[in-house]
C-alpha positions as CSV (number, residue, x, y, z in Angstrom):
1,X,-56.6,67.5,-65.4
2,X,-59.0,68.0,-62.5
3,X,-57.6,65.1,-60.5
4,X,-54.0,66.3,-60.8
5,X,-55.0,69.7,-59.6
6,X,-56.9,68.2,-56.6
7,X,-53.8,66.2,-55.6
8,X,-51.6,69.2,-55.9
9,X,-53.9,71.3,-53.7
10,X,-54.2,68.5,-51.1
11,X,-50.4,68.3,-50.9
12,X,-50.1,72.0,-50.3
13,X,-52.7,71.9,-47.6
14,X,-50.9,69.0,-45.9
15,X,-47.6,70.9,-46.0
16,X,-49.2,74.0,-44.7
17,X,-50.9,72.1,-41.9
18,X,-47.6,70.3,-40.9
19,X,-45.7,73.6,-41.0
20,X,-48.4,75.2,-38.8
21,X,-48.1,72.4,-36.3
22,X,-44.4,72.8,-36.1
23,X,-44.7,76.5,-35.6
24,X,-47.3,76.0,-32.9
25,X,-45.1,73.6,-31.0
26,X,-42.2,76.0,-31.2
27,X,-44.3,78.9,-30.0
28,X,-45.7,76.7,-27.2
29,X,-42.2,75.7,-26.1
30,X,-41.0,79.3,-26.1
31,X,-44.1,80.3,-24.1
32,X,-43.3,77.6,-21.5
33,X,-39.7,78.8,-21.2
34,X,-40.9,82.3,-20.7
35,X,-43.4,81.2,-18.1
36,X,-40.6,79.3,-16.3
37,X,-38.3,82.4,-16.3
38,X,-41.2,84.5,-15.0
39,X,-42.0,82.0,-12.4
40,X,-38.4,82.0,-11.2
41,X,-38.2,85.8,-11.2
42,X,-41.5,85.9,-9.2
43,X,-40.3,83.6,-6.5
44,X,-40.6,85.1,-3.1
45,X,-37.2,86.6,-1.8
46,X,-35.8,86.3,-5.3
47,X,-34.9,90.0,-5.4
48,X,-33.9,90.4,-1.8
49,X,-30.4,91.2,-0.8
50,X,-30.5,89.0,2.3
51,X,-33.3,87.7,4.5
52,X,-32.6,86.9,8.1
53,X,-34.7,84.1,9.8
54,X,-32.0,83.3,12.4
55,X,-33.0,82.3,16.0
56,X,-36.7,82.2,15.0
57,X,-39.0,80.4,17.5
58,X,-42.5,79.4,16.6
59,X,-45.1,77.8,18.8
60,X,-46.1,75.5,15.9
61,X,-43.1,75.1,13.6
62,X,-45.3,73.1,11.1
63,X,-47.2,76.3,10.4
64,X,-44.1,77.9,8.7
65,X,-44.6,77.2,5.0
66,X,-42.2,78.0,2.1
67,X,-43.7,77.4,-1.4
68,X,-41.8,78.3,-4.6
69,X,-39.4,80.4,-2.6
70,X,-35.9,81.5,-3.5
71,X,-33.8,80.8,-0.3
72,X,-30.4,81.4,-1.9
73,X,-29.9,84.5,0.3
74,X,-31.9,83.5,3.4
75,X,-30.3,82.7,6.7
76,X,-31.8,80.1,9.1
77,X,-29.1,79.6,11.7
78,X,-30.5,78.4,15.1
79,X,-34.0,78.0,13.7
80,X,-35.7,74.6,13.8
81,X,-36.7,73.6,10.3
82,X,-37.5,70.0,10.9
83,X,-41.3,70.4,10.7
84,X,-41.7,73.4,8.3
85,X,-43.1,72.7,4.9
86,X,-40.7,73.2,2.0
87,X,-41.9,72.9,-1.6
88,X,-40.3,74.0,-4.8
89,X,-37.4,75.7,-3.0
90,X,-34.4,77.0,-4.7
91,X,-31.3,76.6,-2.5
92,X,-27.7,77.9,-3.0
93,X,-25.5,75.6,-5.0
94,X,-22.1,74.3,-3.8
95,X,-20.3,72.4,-6.5
96,X,-23.3,70.6,-7.7
97,X,-25.1,70.0,-4.4
98,X,-27.7,72.1,-2.6
99,X,-26.7,73.9,0.5
100,X,-27.7,76.8,2.8
101,X,-26.7,80.4,2.7
102,X,-25.4,80.2,6.2
103,X,-22.5,78.0,4.9
104,X,-21.4,80.8,2.7
105,X,-21.4,83.3,5.6
106,X,-19.0,81.3,7.8
107,X,-16.0,83.6,8.4
108,X,-13.0,82.1,10.1
109,X,-11.9,85.6,11.1
110,X,-15.0,86.2,13.2
111,X,-16.9,83.6,15.2
112,X,-17.0,80.3,13.3
113,X,-20.4,78.5,13.5
114,X,-19.5,75.1,12.0
115,X,-21.5,73.2,14.6
116,X,-24.6,75.3,14.2
117,X,-24.5,75.0,10.4
118,X,-24.0,71.3,10.8
119,X,-27.1,71.2,13.0
120,X,-29.1,73.2,10.4
121,X,-28.1,70.7,7.7
122,X,-29.1,67.8,10.0
123,X,-32.5,69.3,10.5
124,X,-33.1,69.9,6.8
125,X,-32.0,66.4,6.1
126,X,-34.5,65.0,8.6
127,X,-37.2,67.3,7.1
128,X,-36.8,66.0,3.6
129,X,-36.4,62.4,4.7
130,X,-39.7,62.6,6.5
131,X,-41.3,63.8,3.3
132,X,-39.6,61.0,1.3
133,X,-37.6,63.5,-0.8
134,X,-34.4,61.6,-0.7
135,X,-32.6,63.5,-3.4
136,X,-32.5,66.7,-1.4
137,X,-32.0,64.8,1.8
138,X,-28.8,63.4,0.2
139,X,-27.5,66.9,-0.5
140,X,-28.1,68.0,3.1
141,X,-26.5,64.9,4.5
142,X,-23.4,65.7,2.4
143,X,-23.4,69.2,3.8
144,X,-23.8,67.9,7.3
145,X,-20.7,65.7,7.0
146,X,-18.8,68.4,5.2
147,X,-19.3,70.9,8.0
148,X,-18.1,68.3,10.6
149,X,-15.0,67.6,8.4
150,X,-14.1,71.2,7.9
151,X,-14.7,72.2,11.5
152,X,-11.3,73.0,13.1
153,X,-12.5,71.6,16.5
154,X,-13.2,68.1,15.0
155,X,-10.8,65.6,16.7
156,X,-8.0,64.5,14.4
157,X,-9.0,60.9,14.3
158,X,-12.6,61.8,13.3
159,X,-11.2,64.2,10.7
160,X,-9.0,61.5,9.1
161,X,-12.0,59.0,9.0
162,X,-14.3,61.7,7.5
163,X,-11.7,62.7,4.9
164,X,-11.3,59.0,3.9
165,X,-15.1,58.6,3.8
166,X,-15.3,61.7,1.6
167,X,-12.5,60.7,-0.8
168,X,-13.7,57.1,-1.2
169,X,-17.5,57.6,-1.5
170,X,-18.5,61.2,-1.0
171,X,-20.0,60.3,2.4
172,X,-21.9,57.4,0.9
173,X,-23.6,59.6,-1.7
174,X,-21.3,59.3,-4.8
175,X,-21.4,55.8,-6.4
176,X,-18.7,56.5,-9.0
177,X,-15.9,57.1,-6.4
178,X,-15.9,53.6,-4.8
179,X,-16.2,52.1,-8.3
180,X,-13.1,54.0,-9.5
181,X,-11.2,53.1,-6.4
182,X,-12.2,49.4,-6.8
183,X,-10.9,49.5,-10.4
184,X,-7.6,51.1,-9.4
185,X,-7.2,48.5,-6.6
186,X,-7.9,45.7,-9.1
187,X,-5.4,46.9,-11.7
188,X,-2.6,47.7,-9.2
189,X,-3.0,44.4,-7.4
190,X,-2.9,42.5,-10.7
191,X,0.4,44.2,-11.6
192,X,1.8,43.4,-8.2
193,X,0.9,39.7,-8.6
194,X,2.5,39.7,-12.0
195,X,5.7,41.3,-10.6
196,X,6.2,39.3,-7.4
197,X,4.6,36.1,-8.7
198,X,1.9,33.5,-7.9
199,X,2.8,29.9,-7.1
200,X,0.4,27.3,-8.4
201,X,-1.1,25.6,-5.4
202,X,-0.7,22.1,-7.0
203,X,3.1,22.6,-7.1
204,X,3.1,23.3,-3.3
205,X,0.9,20.3,-2.5
206,X,3.3,18.0,-4.4
207,X,6.5,19.6,-3.2
208,X,7.6,20.4,-6.8
209,X,9.4,23.6,-7.7
210,X,7.0,26.5,-8.1
211,X,6.3,28.0,-11.5
212,X,5.4,31.7,-11.3
213,X,3.0,33.7,-13.3
214,X,5.8,36.2,-13.5
215,X,9.4,35.8,-12.4
216,X,10.5,39.0,-10.9
217,X,14.1,38.6,-11.9
218,X,13.5,38.3,-15.7
219,X,10.5,40.8,-15.8
220,X,9.1,38.8,-18.8
221,X,5.3,38.5,-18.8
222,X,3.4,36.1,-21.1
223,X,0.0,37.3,-22.4
224,X,-1.5,34.2,-21.0
225,X,-0.4,35.3,-17.5
226,X,-2.5,38.4,-17.4
227,X,-5.9,36.7,-17.3
228,X,-4.7,34.4,-14.5
229,X,-3.4,37.3,-12.4
230,X,-6.5,39.4,-13.1
231,X,-8.8,36.5,-12.2
232,X,-6.9,35.9,-9.0
233,X,-7.1,39.6,-8.1
234,X,-10.8,39.9,-8.7
235,X,-11.6,36.8,-6.7
236,X,-9.5,38.1,-3.9
237,X,-11.5,41.4,-3.9
238,X,-14.8,39.6,-4.0
239,X,-14.0,37.3,-1.1
240,X,-14.2,34.2,-3.3
241,X,-11.0,32.7,-1.9
242,X,-8.9,31.7,-4.9
243,X,-7.3,28.3,-4.4
244,X,-5.4,27.7,-7.6
245,X,-2.5,30.1,-6.8
246,X,-0.6,31.2,-3.7
247,X,1.1,34.7,-3.6
248,X,4.8,34.8,-3.0
249,X,7.1,37.4,-1.4
250,X,5.6,40.9,-1.1
251,X,2.5,39.7,-3.1
252,X,1.3,38.2,0.2
253,X,1.0,41.7,1.7
254,X,-0.8,42.9,-1.4
255,X,-3.2,40.0,-1.1
256,X,-4.0,40.9,2.6
257,X,-4.6,44.6,1.7
258,X,-6.8,43.7,-1.2
259,X,-8.8,41.2,0.9
260,X,-9.6,44.1,3.3
261,X,-10.1,47.0,0.9
262,X,-12.0,45.1,-1.8
263,X,-15.1,44.2,0.2
264,X,-15.0,47.7,1.7
265,X,-15.2,49.4,-1.7
266,X,-17.9,47.1,-2.8
267,X,-19.9,47.8,0.3
268,X,-19.6,51.6,-0.2
269,X,-20.6,51.1,-3.8
270,X,-23.7,49.2,-2.7
271,X,-24.6,51.9,-0.2
272,X,-24.2,54.7,-2.7
273,X,-26.3,52.8,-5.3
274,X,-29.0,52.2,-2.7
275,X,-29.1,55.9,-1.8
276,X,-29.4,56.7,-5.5
277,X,-32.2,54.2,-6.1
278,X,-34.1,55.7,-3.2
279,X,-34.4,58.9,-5.2
């Protein structure tokens, strides 16, 4: 009887201890969340309507230090921030990227300052790159290019190139975009090869009539033709020079376009991945 009672008491003690540990962890987590909220609320400038640091000139710019500061409503236009110290900064958010409050203040009806905001982004990008903070440098690089693209005084040819650069890879900062474009190009080119046809290279060498992967007049596709066309399409994009088939009719144009765009998309993908790994 004594042994049973001892086991029962031991089990209750273990249960109570485990419950106490769980409650302690919950309380500790709640306390950490409360401290984090208080820390954010206590950030300098967090309760300010707007703070103006524009056209600020310092003899020693590196002596300007912002630590755990809320700069979501601070203006820095025409102030050199390349050497100031920035740590634990909360910046305004623009569709998932960090930005500066001056971008929100651009008013087309007044005096647009696209070039000056672009310069501010460039200086902040250099600041974070010098400190090896590539994640934030990436956001400010994106903002720099975005200001140049949206600037009405940007030449039309530069605007077109910047727009294409933005659409295809997010200025070299978004790796999913070139991957998606490469996938679309691969599928569309495969369908084009199936429609207009691929001539086996052996038939051309022997002078025999060509047999196509797909005859455009019948529009009948065999399941065995899809892997052939897909393989030809992928090797064309990857610059592997497929030699088993030769495109016919308009498929030749598709082949040329794919040969140019494929390596471009892969290059932009590699650039974006490299930027991401630097973080």
